[in-house]
N, C-alpha and C positions, 0 to 999 in steps of 0.2 A: 413573422410567421415562418420564415425560412429557418430560423434557429429552432423553432418548435418541431419542424419537420425533420431536422437533422440533429436531434438531441443525442442520438447514439454516437454520431460522428463527433459531436462536441465533447461528449464524455470521453471518447477514445483520445481525442486531441489533448484534452486536459490531463488525462492519465499519462500519455506519452511525454507531455511537457514536464510533468512532475518528476519524471525519471532523470531529468537533466540537472536537478538541484539536490542539495543536501536535504535530508529529512529531519535530522535532529542534531543539536549541538550539546556536547557534554563537557563536564569539568575537565581541566587539564588540556584544553584546546582540542578535545576530541570531537569528532563529527561522524555521522553515519549518512552516507550517500543514499538517496532514495532508491537507486537501482540495486544497491547492495541490500537494502532493507527488503526489496521485492524478492530478490534471489534467496535470501536466507531467513525470511520471515517465518517459514514453518517451524524453525527451531525455537521460536517464541513459545511454542507449546510446552517445551521443556522448562521454560522459565516462568510460566504462568501469564504470558502475554498473548492475547488472542486477536488483536487488532488486524494482523495480517490476513486473517481468514475472511476479511471483507472482500479481498481480491477475487477468490473463486466464486463467492456469492454474487458479486457484481458481474462477473463474466457470465454466470448462469442466467442472471436476470436479463442481461443484454441478449443472450441467445433466445430467451423465451418471450421477449418484449412484445411480439406481435400475436403469437398463437395463444399464449396464456398470460394475458395482460395483467390480471390481478395477482397471479402467482409471481410474476415478474416484479410487480410493485412491492409485494411483501418481501421478496428476496432483496430488493434494492434497499428497502427501509432497514432490513436486518443487517445488510452490509454497512449501512450508515451507522447503525448502533454499535456494531463491532469496531468500526473505524473510530468512533468517538470514545470507545473504551480506552484508546491509546492515551488519552489525557490522564489516565490513572498511572501511567508508567513513571517511576521515580529513578530507576537505575537500569543501565544497559551495559552489555559487554562492549568494551572499546574494541574497534576493529584493528587496532595496532598492538596494544599490550595485552588484550584479552582479559583484562581485569574489569570488574564491574565498577562503573563510575556513575556519578549522578547526572541525570538529564537536566540541563540548564534551561533549554527552551526548544520548541519546535522550529523548523526551518521552512523556507518556501515550498520545498518539494512535498512536505507533509500537508500543507494547506491547499496546494493544488490538487493533491490526491483527494482530500476531503471535498473540495469543490466539484471534482469530477463525479463523485458518488452522489453528492447532493443534487447536482445538475441532472443526473439520470433520474433520480427519484422525483424531482419536480416535473421533468418532462413526461415521465411515465404516468404520474398522477394526473397531469393535464390531459393526456391522451386517453386514459381510462375514463375520465369524465366525458370527453368528447365522444368516445365510443358508445356511451349510454344514450347519446343523442343520435346515433346512427352514422357517425363519421368514422371512416376506417382509419386504423392506426397505420402510419407510414411504415413501409417495409424496409428491406435492406437497400442501401445505396452503394454504388461502386466505391465511394469514399470510405464507407465503413470497412469494406473488404481490404482496401489498400492500407488503411490504418492498422488493421489487425495483422496484415503481413509485416508492416514496419515494426509493430510491437514484437512479433515473433523473431524477426531478425535482430532487433535490439537485445532481446533476452538471450538469443543464441550466442551472439558475440560477447555479451557480458559474462556468460558462463565460461567462456574461454579466456577472459582477461585475467591475468595474474594479479593485477592491482585490486580486483574485487573479490578475491578469494577470502574465505573466512574459514579458519581451521577450527572446527567445532571441538575437537579433542583438547585444544589449548584453552578454549573457553570453559570447559568442564573440569580442568585441572584445579586442585586446591591451591589457594594462595600460598606463596612461599613464606615460610616462617622467617622472621627477622632475628638474626643471631646477634647477641651483644658483642660489641667490639672488644671490650675489656673482659678478660676471663673472671675477674672478681665481681662483675656486675651481676645483680640478681635478675 
């Protein structure tokens, strides 16, 4: 019962845990760290990748979880749908060479992120059902606030870390053409 009362805390804890792992592995020994995916995910819009937008939907769903419980559930399920759309990604820009490379498989950070969203949806659905029977949905707990502060600090310091920077202009540059070595080659 304690887990059901603290499903928002559990969601935030899983979300924070996901940021400590890689999110995707790509060909050529490439990888995308989950924290980097969080920071630069909005650029996915340029490349037709919309899974990152599950993050703001999940955040909004958590903010509304008590007052507008059904709206929160719809937002959470929408976030889950957007997150699951990530399984349709075939190619990603590599964070070192900025060339598009094939995605080989998803990493633990990605699955923890999905689990966080799924956990929120299941918890919110359970409490929506309980609220129909007159049980009040649990409100905010001090742990929720503490985890949100930790998330904010992690994002702040990640934005300052040079190793997590992604130069978008390099990702949008055309691929260099390969020049033949021998001048007589066609």
